C-alpha positions in Angstrom: -17.7 -101.5 -214.8 -16.9 -98.3 -217.4 -19.8 -96.9 -216.7 -19.5 -97.4 -213.0 -16.1 -95.3 -213.2 -17.2 -92.7 -215.3 -20.2 -91.7 -213.2 -17.9 -92.8 -210.0 -15.3 -89.7 -211.5 -18.2 -87.4 -212.7 -19.4 -87.2 -209.2 -16.2 -86.9 -207.4 -15.6 -84.0 -210.0 -19.0 -82.2 -209.1 -18.1 -82.6 -205.9 -15.0 -80.9 -206.0 -16.4 -78.3 -208.5 -19.0 -77.2 -206.2 -16.1 -77.1 -203.5 -14.4 -74.6 -205.5 -17.9 -72.5 -206.4 -17.8 -72.0 -202.7 -14.5 -70.6 -202.5 -14.9 -68.4 -205.3 -18.4 -67.0 -203.9 -16.3 -66.2 -200.6 -13.6 -63.6 -201.4 -10.7 -63.0 -199.6 -12.0 -60.0 -197.0 -15.3 -61.2 -197.2 -15.3 -61.2 -193.6 -15.0 -58.2 -193.3 -17.8 -57.1 -195.3 -20.2 -59.1 -193.5 -19.0 -57.5 -190.2 -19.3 -54.4 -191.6 -23.1 -55.1 -193.0 -24.0 -56.2 -189.8 -22.7 -53.0 -188.1 -24.3 -50.6 -190.6 -27.5 -52.8 -190.0 -27.4 -52.6 -186.1 -26.4 -48.7 -186.5 -29.5 -48.1 -188.7 -31.8 -50.5 -186.1 -30.5 -48.2 -183.3 -30.6 -45.2 -185.4 -34.8 -45.9 -186.2 -35.4 -47.2 -182.5 -33.8 -44.0 -181.4 -35.9 -41.6 -183.5 -39.0 -43.4 -182.9 -38.6 -43.1 -179.1 -38.0 -40.0 -179.4 -41.3 -39.0 -181.6 -43.1 -41.1 -179.1 -41.4 -39.0 -176.1 -42.4 -35.9 -177.7 -46.0 -37.2 -178.6 -46.4 -37.7 -174.8 -44.9 -34.5 -173.9 -47.8 -33.0 -176.2 -50.6 -34.7 -174.8 -49.7 -34.0 -171.6 -49.1 -30.5 -172.3 -53.0 -30.7 -174.0 -54.1 -32.6 -170.9 -52.8 -29.7 -168.4 -54.3 -27.0 -170.8 -57.9 -28.6 -170.6 -57.7 -28.8 -166.5 -56.6 -25.4 -166.6 -59.3 -24.2 -168.9 -61.9 -26.2 -166.5 -60.6 -25.5 -163.3 -60.7 -21.3 -164.6 -64.1 -22.5 -165.9 -65.4 -23.2 -162.4 -63.2 -20.4 -160.5 -64.6 -17.4 -162.9 -68.4 -19.0 -163.0 -68.4 -19.1 -159.1 -66.6 -15.5 -158.6 -69.5 -13.9 -161.1 -72.2 -15.8 -159.1 -70.5 -14.5 -156.2 -70.0 -10.8 -157.2 -74.2 -11.2 -158.3 -75.1 -12.4 -155.0 -73.1 -10.0 -152.8 -74.2 -7.2 -155.3 -78.1 -8.2 -154.9 -77.8 -8.3 -151.2 -75.9 -5.1 -150.9 -78.9 -3.7 -152.8 -81.6 -5.2 -150.9 -80.1 -3.8 -147.8 -79.7 -0.2 -149.3 -83.0 -0.3 -150.9 -84.9 -1.9 -147.7 -83.2 1.1 -145.4 -83.2 3.8 -148.0 -84.9 6.9 -146.2 -85.4 5.2 -142.7 -84.7 6.5 -139.5 -84.3 2.4 -138.0 -83.7 -0.1 -140.4 -82.8 -4.0 -139.2 -81.1 -5.4 -142.5 -80.5 -9.0 -142.8 -77.0 -8.6 -141.4 -76.4 -12.6 -141.5 -77.1 -12.8 -145.3 -75.0 -10.1 -146.1 -72.1 -11.7 -143.9 -72.8 -14.8 -145.9 -72.8 -13.0 -149.3 -69.8 -10.8 -148.3 -67.7 -14.2 -147.2 -68.9 -16.2 -150.1 -67.5 -13.2 -152.5 -64.3 -13.0 -150.7 -63.4 -16.6 -151.3 -64.6 -16.4 -154.9 -62.1 -13.3 -155.2 -59.0 -15.1 -153.8 -60.0 -18.2 -155.9 -59.2 -15.9 -159.3 -56.5 -14.2 -157.8 -54.7 -17.9 -157.3 -56.2 -19.7 -160.3 -56.8 -16.8 -162.2 -54.6 -15.2 -165.0 -53.1 -11.9 -164.9 -56.0 -10.2 -166.7 -59.0 -11.8 -164.4 -57.0 -11.0 -161.6 -57.5 -7.2 -162.7 -60.6 -7.7 -164.2 -61.5 -8.8 -160.7 -60.6 -6.4 -158.9 -62.3 -3.6 -160.8 -65.3 -5.6 -160.6 -64.7 -5.8 -156.7 -64.0 -2.0 -156.0 -67.8 -1.3 -157.2 -69.1 -3.6 -154.3 -68.5 -2.7 -150.3 -65.2 -3.9 -148.7 -65.2 -7.6 -148.3 -61.9 -8.2 -146.6 -62.1 -8.0 -143.0 -65.4 -6.1 -143.1 -67.2 -6.3 -139.8 -70.8 -5.0 -139.7 -71.5 -3.1 -136.6 -74.7 -1.2 -135.5 -74.3 1.2 -137.8 -72.5 1.3 -141.2 -72.8 3.0 -144.4 -72.8 0.8 -147.8 -72.2 2.0 -151.0 -72.4 0.2 -153.9 -71.8 1.5 -158.2 -74.4 -0.1 -160.0 -73.0 1.2 -163.3 -69.7 0.7 -162.4 -70.6 -3.0 -161.5 -72.3 -4.1 -164.6 -69.6 -2.5 -166.6 -66.9 -4.5 -164.6 -68.8 -7.4 -164.5 -68.9 -7.4 -168.1 -65.2 -6.9 -169.0 -64.6 -10.1 -166.5 -66.9 -12.0 -168.8 -64.9 -10.6 -171.7 -62.2 -11.7 -170.3 -63.7 -15.1 -169.6 -64.7 -15.7 -173.0 -61.5 -15.0 -173.8 -59.8 -17.5 -171.5 -62.0 -20.7 -170.8 -63.3 -22.1 -174.6 -60.7 -24.0 -176.1 -61.3 -22.1 -179.4 -62.9 -18.5 -178.1 -65.1 -16.7 -180.3 -64.5 -14.4 -182.3 -66.4 -11.9 -180.7 -64.7 -12.5 -177.3 
């Protein structure tokens, strides 16, 4: 029986000791420490998520800008190529009419082809004005100045065509230089 009492007493004492240990681990003000730790953890989590969200928004803005720049370059590439093709066609058609009628008293030029070339050139010129940069617009005007007027031009029974071939070639090259600087994502050094 003595052993049973000793064992029972020890069990009660160890329970009291553990209960006392528990109270010693939680000193006064420990609730405030836990609340402050929770607030700091929550604040750090919020700040971290805010920083992450801002980085994601910035990344999306950079991606949108890159996409817009790429789309703009592609659109300009198409507009500039169409302009140069239309200018070349208008120049060839004009020169063809001038050559076929050179020193002849009577001449029957292909006015339908001339009108089509003129109309196509004017449309391409308009597109450069809308979608091109300031440098492209200026270069397109110089090139257009070397060709017969294209806006509102109405050929009649007799008309005079002028075509400055040297100015056309020089202006064409100038426009190519503008195109070389603006269209590629990374222009060549020689542009």
